[in-house]
Backbone as CSV, one residue per row, in Angstrom:
resi,resn,N_x,N_y,N_z,CA_x,CA_y,CA_z,C_x,C_y,C_z
1,MET,-46.306,-12.763,25.455,-46.229,-13.027,24.051,-46.569,-14.503,23.861
2,ALA,-47.600,-14.771,23.128,-48.049,-16.139,22.903,-47.283,-16.757,21.744
3,MET,-46.989,-18.010,21.865,-46.303,-18.740,20.811,-47.341,-19.622,20.122
4,GLN,-47.277,-19.727,18.795,-48.231,-20.558,18.076,-47.830,-22.022,18.164
5,LEU,-48.841,-22.845,18.277,-48.645,-24.284,18.301,-49.361,-24.855,17.087
6,ARG,-48.639,-25.507,16.229,-49.237,-26.095,15.029,-49.547,-27.562,15.309
7,PHE,-50.630,-28.036,14.736,-50.985,-29.436,14.900,-51.652,-29.934,13.621
8,ARG,-51.688,-31.231,13.484,-52.408,-31.847,12.358,-53.682,-32.464,12.920
9,SER,-54.765,-32.074,12.304,-56.030,-32.676,12.716,-56.157,-34.027,12.028
10,ARG,-57.173,-34.765,12.344,-57.371,-36.100,11.758,-57.485,-36.026,10.242
11,GLY,-58.041,-34.953,9.736,-58.220,-34.831,8.296,-56.981,-34.293,7.607
12,GLY,-55.899,-34.064,8.321,-54.682,-33.566,7.724,-54.641,-32.058,7.549
13,VAL,-55.663,-31.343,7.975,-55.686,-29.888,7.844,-54.926,-29.284,9.023
14,ARG,-54.074,-28.326,8.704,-53.304,-27.687,9.774,-54.136,-26.608,10.447
15,GLY,-54.000,-26.494,11.747,-54.686,-25.459,12.511,-53.694,-24.780,13.439
16,HIS,-54.126,-23.716,14.055,-53.266,-22.980,14.986,-53.988,-22.820,16.319
17,PHE,-53.290,-23.128,17.356,-53.770,-22.861,18.703,-52.662,-22.113,19.424
18,TYR,-53.007,-21.356,20.422,-52.004,-20.632,21.172,-51.707,-21.365,22.465
19,ARG,-50.446,-21.421,22.768,-50.028,-22.041,24.015,-50.507,-21.184,25.176
20,ILE,-50.760,-21.833,26.260,-51.167,-21.122,27.469,-49.938,-20.548,28.168
21,PHE,-48.839,-21.255,28.163,-47.640,-20.839,28.876,-46.576,-20.328,27.916
22,ASP,-45.846,-19.343,28.349,-44.734,-18.780,27.603,-43.700,-19.888,27.379
23,ALA,-43.116,-19.935,26.190,-42.122,-20.966,25.866,-40.911,-20.888,26.792
24,LYS,-40.552,-19.677,27.222,-39.407,-19.523,28.129,-39.677,-20.141,29.496
25,PHE,-40.949,-20.271,29.863,-41.292,-20.855,31.155,-40.799,-22.292,31.249
26,ARG,-40.924,-23.039,30.151,-40.482,-24.434,30.164,-38.971,-24.541,30.350
27,GLU,-38.230,-23.537,29.883,-36.774,-23.552,30.011,-36.312,-23.199,31.422
28,ASN,-37.046,-22.298,32.100,-36.616,-21.789,33.405,-37.777,-21.674,34.395
29,PRO,-38.506,-22.728,34.651,-39.658,-22.584,35.549,-39.265,-22.109,36.949
30,ARG,-38.113,-22.534,37.393,-37.666,-22.145,38.738,-37.480,-20.628,38.844
31,CYS,-36.906,-20.004,37.815,-36.722,-18.544,37.825,-38.068,-17.825,37.898
32,TYR,-39.037,-18.298,37.161,-40.372,-17.681,37.159,-40.975,-17.719,38.567
33,VAL,-40.915,-18.888,39.179,-41.494,-19.055,40.515,-40.726,-18.218,41.532
34,GLU,-39.403,-18.323,41.518,-38.584,-17.607,42.502,-38.729,-16.090,42.375
35,GLN,-38.667,-15.563,41.160,-38.728,-14.112,40.980,-40.097,-13.562,41.374
36,CYS,-41.155,-14.266,41.037,-42.493,-13.811,41.435,-42.675,-13.925,42.943
37,LEU,-42.083,-14.950,43.537,-42.144,-15.110,44.990,-41.364,-13.991,45.684
38,VAL,-40.187,-13.658,45.174,-39.400,-12.556,45.746,-40.175,-11.243,45.644
39,ALA,-40.826,-10.996,44.510,-41.626,-9.777,44.352,-42.766,-9.749,45.359
40,THR,-43.438,-10.875,45.531,-44.562,-10.959,46.461,-44.114,-10.719,47.897
41,VAL,-43.065,-11.406,48.309,-42.556,-11.256,49.676,-42.013,-9.832,49.893
42,SER,-41.329,-9.301,48.883,-40.795,-7.939,48.986,-41.911,-6.928,49.210
43,MET,-42.972,-7.027,48.408,-44.089,-6.086,48.563,-44.771,-6.272,49.910
44,PHE,-44.894,-7.513,50.380,-45.500,-7.748,51.690,-44.678,-7.077,52.783
45,ILE,-43.376,-7.261,52.733,-42.496,-6.662,53.748,-42.566,-5.139,53.684
46,ILE,-42.443,-4.591,52.483,-42.452,-3.128,52.325,-43.775,-2.538,52.800
47,LEU,-44.877,-3.108,52.355,-46.180,-2.575,52.747,-46.454,-2.776,54.235
48,SER,-45.978,-3.878,54.802,-46.153,-4.103,56.243,-45.351,-3.104,57.059
49,LEU,-44.114,-2.890,56.661,-43.263,-1.941,57.387,-43.783,-0.511,57.269
50,LEU,-44.321,-0.182,56.119,-44.771,1.190,55.897,-46.242,1.390,56.270
51,ASP,-46.944,0.300,56.603,-48.366,0.377,56.937,-49.096,1.235,55.915
52,ALA,-48.974,0.842,54.672,-49.385,1.680,53.545,-50.801,1.462,53.046
53,VAL,-51.582,0.667,53.712,-52.889,0.345,53.166,-53.861,1.513,53.149
54,THR,-53.582,2.587,53.861,-54.504,3.726,53.869,-54.398,4.569,52.602
55,GLN,-53.332,4.482,51.873,-53.135,5.257,50.643,-53.049,4.311,49.452
56,THR,-54.024,3.435,49.305,-53.930,2.358,48.324,-53.779,2.843,46.886
57,VAL,-54.421,3.936,46.522,-54.308,4.399,45.137,-52.883,4.863,44.851
58,LEU,-52.276,5.544,45.803,-50.903,6.008,45.606,-49.913,4.852,45.676
59,ILE,-50.197,3.887,46.513,-49.292,2.762,46.704,-49.398,1.747,45.563
60,ALA,-50.502,1.742,44.830,-50.690,0.775,43.741,-49.578,0.858,42.704
61,SER,-49.026,2.050,42.499,-47.934,2.175,41.530,-46.720,1.348,41.951
62,LEU,-46.546,1.140,43.259,-45.437,0.307,43.719,-45.611,-1.138,43.251
63,GLY,-46.847,-1.598,43.164,-47.091,-2.949,42.653,-46.671,-3.076,41.199
64,ALA,-46.986,-2.051,40.399,-46.581,-2.067,38.990,-45.061,-2.005,38.866
65,SER,-44.430,-1.205,39.703,-42.966,-1.111,39.676,-42.327,-2.410,40.132
66,SER,-42.949,-3.062,41.078,-42.449,-4.356,41.538,-42.510,-5.378,40.402
67,PHE,-43.586,-5.343,39.636,-43.707,-6.234,38.475,-42.550,-5.998,37.506
68,ILE,-42.290,-4.734,37.201,-41.203,-4.400,36.273,-39.854,-4.830,36.849
69,ALA,-39.620,-4.499,38.107,-38.318,-4.775,38.729,-38.004,-6.260,38.815
70,PHE,-39.014,-7.074,39.101,-38.746,-8.490,39.338,-39.048,-9.403,38.158
71,THR,-39.756,-8.928,37.138,-39.964,-9.778,35.963,-39.087,-9.361,34.793
72,MET,-38.600,-8.124,34.828,-37.714,-7.623,33.769,-36.539,-6.872,34.409
73,PRO,-35.769,-7.538,35.257,-34.760,-6.849,36.058,-33.621,-6.209,35.276
74,HIS,-33.467,-6.550,34.010,-32.324,-6.046,33.249,-32.672,-4.972,32.225
75,ILE,-33.933,-4.541,32.170,-34.300,-3.478,31.230,-34.089,-2.115,31.885
76,ASN,-34.069,-1.067,31.078,-33.839,0.271,31.610,-34.832,0.661,32.694
77,ALA,-36.109,0.416,32.476,-37.139,0.833,33.440,-36.955,0.189,34.808
78,ALA,-36.155,-0.885,34.893,-35.914,-1.567,36.163,-34.594,-1.170,36.811
79,LYS,-33.831,-0.307,36.174,-32.569,0.147,36.756,-32.864,1.137,37.885
80,PRO,-32.012,1.175,38.897,-32.249,2.073,40.036,-32.507,3.522,39.625
81,ARG,-31.771,4.014,38.641,-31.963,5.400,38.194,-33.405,5.651,37.765
82,TYR,-33.954,4.728,36.979,-35.302,4.889,36.449,-36.355,4.650,37.532
83,LEU,-36.157,3.616,38.341,-37.110,3.323,39.403,-37.169,4.475,40.411
84,PHE,-36.047,4.776,41.025,-36.050,5.750,42.121,-36.290,7.173,41.634
85,PHE,-35.503,7.616,40.659,-35.646,9.010,40.229,-36.910,9.244,39.412
86,GLY,-37.433,8.194,38.777,-38.744,8.310,38.147,-39.799,8.628,39.203
87,TYR,-39.703,7.964,40.348,-40.628,8.240,41.450,-40.432,9.638,42.020
88,VAL,-39.204,10.066,42.138,-38.954,11.428,42.630,-39.629,12.434,41.705
89,VAL,-39.477,12.246,40.407,-40.122,13.138,39.437,-41.639,13.048,39.566
90,GLY,-42.178,11.847,39.655,-43.622,11.664,39.779,-44.184,12.334,41.023
91,VAL,-43.486,12.179,42.133,-43.935,12.801,43.383,-43.880,14.314,43.276
92,ILE,-42.761,14.846,42.801,-42.616,16.305,42.707,-43.676,16.899,41.782
93,CYS,-43.872,16.289,40.626,-44.871,16.813,39.682,-46.281,16.684,40.246
94,GLY,-46.612,15.547,40.818,-47.943,15.338,41.361,-48.262,16.257,42.522
95,VAL,-47.338,16.355,43.456,-47.552,17.214,44.632,-47.611,18.677,44.210
96,SER,-46.701,19.093,43.348,-46.669,20.499,42.913,-47.944,20.901,42.186
97,VAL,-48.386,20.083,41.249,-49.601,20.417,40.490,-50.831,20.337,41.397
98,SER,-50.835,19.417,42.332,-51.945,19.326,43.287,-52.041,20.607,44.112
99,LEU,-50.906,21.057,44.633,-50.893,22.299,45.422,-51.263,23.503,44.558
100,LEU,-50.750,23.548,43.339,-51.081,24.627,42.413,-52.578,24.632,42.117
101,GLY,-53.150,23.466,41.886,-54.580,23.367,41.619,-55.421,23.872,42.778
102,MET,-55.027,23.514,43.989,-55.771,23.990,45.158,-55.637,25.508,45.301
103,GLU,-54.454,26.016,45.000,-54.231,27.465,45.096,-55.035,28.210,44.027
104,LEU,-54.992,27.740,42.800,-55.690,28.425,41.709,-57.209,28.352,41.822
105,THR,-57.712,27.237,42.348,-59.163,27.114,42.500,-59.631,27.640,43.848
106,ASN,-58.668,28.021,44.687,-58.969,28.549,46.015,-59.846,27.561,46.791
107,ALA,-59.498,26.277,46.700,-60.281,25.227,47.354,-59.351,24.165,47.917
108,SER,-59.815,23.522,48.974,-59.060,22.383,49.499,-59.327,21.197,48.576
109,PHE,-58.634,20.106,48.820,-58.824,18.929,47.961,-60.282,18.494,47.966
110,THR,-60.872,18.415,49.139,-62.247,17.928,49.229,-63.249,18.887,48.603
111,GLN,-62.903,20.159,48.503,-63.809,21.142,47.909,-63.594,21.318,46.407
112,MET,-62.477,20.848,45.886,-62.173,21.042,44.477,-63.146,20.233,43.604
113,ALA,-63.660,20.856,42.585,-64.599,20.196,41.681,-63.905,19.026,40.974
114,PRO,-64.639,17.948,40.748,-64.044,16.780,40.080,-63.407,17.127,38.729
115,GLN,-64.026,18.000,37.950,-63.455,18.373,36.652,-62.129,19.113,36.822
116,SER,-61.999,19.904,37.884,-60.729,20.588,38.150,-59.652,19.587,38.508
117,ARG,-60.019,18.600,39.347,-59.035,17.568,39.705,-58.600,16.789,38.468
118,ILE,-59.540,16.475,37.583,-59.199,15.756,36.351,-58.259,16.590,35.486
119,ALA,-58.574,17.869,35.330,-57.731,18.751,34.507,-56.325,18.850,35.088
120,PHE,-56.228,19.100,36.389,-54.908,19.215,37.010,-54.195,17.864,37.054
121,GLY,-54.947,16.786,37.179,-54.343,15.455,37.161,-53.678,15.150,35.831
122,THR,-54.357,15.502,34.748,-53.759,15.249,33.431,-52.551,16.153,33.196
123,ILE,-52.592,17.358,33.748,-51.424,18.250,33.657,-50.247,17.628,34.399
124,ALA,-50.513,17.098,35.591,-49.443,16.459,36.371,-48.860,15.265,35.625
125,LEU,-49.720,14.467,35.013,-49.263,13.318,34.239,-48.383,13.759,33.078
126,GLY,-48.862,14.719,32.302,-48.089,15.209,31.161,-46.765,15.825,31.572
127,LEU,-46.788,16.584,32.660,-45.560,17.212,33.163,-44.570,16.146,33.623
128,ALA,-45.051,15.148,34.342,-44.174,14.067,34.802,-43.561,13.328,33.614
129,MET,-44.369,13.045,32.612,-43.845,12.381,31.415,-42.745,13.219,30.774
130,PHE,-43.008,14.520,30.621,-42.047,15.412,29.985,-40.742,15.465,30.782
131,VAL,-40.842,15.644,32.084,-39.634,15.745,32.916,-38.877,14.417,32.918
132,MET,-39.583,13.312,32.967,-38.899,12.011,32.931,-38.156,11.802,31.619
133,VAL,-38.774,12.191,30.528,-38.138,12.002,29.223,-36.894,12.878,29.092
134,ILE,-36.966,14.127,29.519,-35.807,15.003,29.349,-34.702,14.739,30.366
135,THR,-35.031,14.065,31.493,-34.009,13.743,32.492,-33.571,12.278,32.419
136,ASP,-34.099,11.528,31.437,-33.763,10.121,31.257,-34.052,9.310,32.526
137,THR,-35.259,9.509,33.067,-35.696,8.771,34.251,-37.075,8.152,34.015
138,GLU,-37.364,7.712,32.800,-38.688,7.217,32.442,-39.047,5.955,33.230
139,HIS,-40.189,6.025,33.891,-40.723,4.870,34.612,-42.247,5.038,34.639
140,PRO,-42.976,4.320,33.764,-44.418,4.527,33.621,-45.242,4.534,34.914
141,PRO,-45.010,3.602,35.856,-45.816,3.671,37.086,-45.609,4.972,37.865
142,ALA,-44.434,5.558,37.766,-44.176,6.817,38.471,-44.917,7.975,37.809
143,ALA,-45.112,7.909,36.513,-45.911,8.932,35.838,-47.361,8.828,36.303
144,ALA,-47.853,7.607,36.437,-49.211,7.401,36.946,-49.328,7.893,38.385
145,LEU,-48.263,7.785,39.133,-48.254,8.279,40.512,-48.525,9.780,40.562
146,ALA,-47.956,10.533,39.623,-48.198,11.981,39.572,-49.693,12.253,39.437
147,LEU,-50.354,11.495,38.592,-51.800,11.614,38.422,-52.520,11.284,39.734
148,GLY,-52.085,10.237,40.404,-52.694,9.829,41.670,-52.606,10.878,42.754
149,PHE,-51.506,11.609,42.789,-51.353,12.646,43.808,-52.324,13.804,43.609
150,VAL,-52.803,13.993,42.399,-53.782,15.064,42.147,-55.205,14.554,42.328
151,LEU,-55.469,13.340,41.904,-56.827,12.820,41.966,-57.236,12.339,43.357
152,ASN,-56.267,12.138,44.237,-56.548,11.620,45.573,-55.959,12.528,46.639
153,ASP,-56.605,12.510,47.791,-56.078,13.254,48.925,-54.754,12.608,49.345
154,TRP,-53.815,13.404,49.770,-52.513,12.892,50.172,-51.979,13.746,51.315
155,ASP,-50.948,13.257,51.961,-50.258,14.010,53.005,-48.766,13.689,52.931
156,VAL,-47.996,14.305,53.778,-46.539,14.111,53.757,-46.193,12.654,54.036
157,LEU,-46.962,12.000,54.886,-46.717,10.589,55.175,-46.839,9.745,53.912
158,ALA,-47.824,10.055,53.068,-47.996,9.317,51.813,-46.769,9.481,50.926
159,VAL,-46.228,10.692,50.867,-45.018,10.939,50.075,-43.868,10.091,50.613
160,CYS,-43.703,10.082,51.928,-42.623,9.298,52.536,-42.801,7.802,52.286
161,VAL,-44.034,7.321,52.387,-44.311,5.903,52.163,-43.943,5.513,50.737
162,VAL,-44.322,6.339,49.782,-44.030,6.043,48.373,-42.524,6.028,48.123
163,ILE,-41.819,7.028,48.605,-40.369,7.096,48.380,-39.650,5.953,49.100
164,CYS,-40.040,5.667,50.335,-39.421,4.541,51.049,-39.770,3.217,50.374
165,GLY,-40.990,3.100,49.873,-41.410,1.873,49.192,-40.591,1.599,47.951
166,ILE,-40.398,2.616,47.121,-39.624,2.396,45.898,-38.150,2.160,46.234
167,ALA,-37.651,2.815,47.279,-36.267,2.566,47.709,-36.111,1.108,48.149
168,GLY,-37.113,0.584,48.854,-37.078,-0.821,49.268,-37.089,-1.767,48.081
169,ILE,-37.917,-1.460,47.085,-37.958,-2.289,45.872,-36.606,-2.272,45.173
170,VAL,-36.003,-1.099,45.068,-34.696,-0.976,44.410,-33.649,-1.804,45.151
171,VAL,-33.597,-1.691,46.463,-32.598,-2.416,47.252,-32.787,-3.925,47.100
172,LEU,-34.022,-4.393,47.234,-34.271,-5.830,47.136,-34.024,-6.353,45.718
173,LYS,-34.414,-5.594,44.727,-34.186,-6.009,43.336,-32.688,-6.107,43.050
174,GLU,-31.926,-5.123,43.499,-30.481,-5.146,43.269,-29.814,-6.302,44.024
175,ALA,-30.348,-6.649,45.188,-29.779,-7.755,45.966,-29.949,-9.089,45.245
176,PHE,-31.052,-9.245,44.504,-31.326,-10.511,43.820,-31.030,-10.467,42.326
177,LYS,-30.625,-9.325,41.815,-30.475,-9.134,40.367,-29.571,-10.170,39.701
178,SER,-28.479,-10.520,40.332,-27.530,-11.436,39.691,-28.111,-12.820,39.452
179,SER,-29.131,-13.191,40.192,-29.729,-14.516,39.997,-31.035,-14.460,39.223
180,MET,-31.414,-13.290,38.722,-32.683,-13.142,38.004,-32.464,-13.036,36.500
181,ILE,-33.491,-13.442,35.767,-33.483,-13.305,34.307,-34.694,-12.448,33.922
182,ASP,-34.703,-11.935,32.710,-35.873,-11.228,32.188,-36.905,-12.289,31.808
183,LEU,-38.049,-12.245,32.444,-39.090,-13.249,32.194,-39.912,-12.906,30.973
184,LEU,-39.907,-11.670,30.562,-40.707,-11.255,29.397,-39.801,-11.021,28.213
């Protein structure tokens, strides 16, 4: 959110420019640096331990969740219930619709037509959104994960990496939560 900066030009006419930095940054620069550093180190540790670089599209949602967890640690989407169980819903919906799509089209992932993957991917996304809303586990990156499981090849290891990754984010976020502020 940009804050307006008013100034007087030489002719006395007022103009508006937008600040480059958030006004809250000047109040708590140390929190901004520390929280972003914790998120960076946390993701490095999690991805290194899980050797997750082979499933980058599925793992990318963990980066978005890390952003939410460490820059807005006190909002609902950053609470353990939303982070972890949102991912459980995303995985279940994505994997289930992916398997259903392969069964209905009688094709493996690599043989499934791109339009079929797109159709089933959007179904997985919509289903994940619906289940998250009715179970009070809304977490946007986890809904995107459901889409990723249909649009990309996956295996059981990918499921384990995603669940362990989000569990790691939850544990690390909760460990540092008392010293963090909402940056946004």
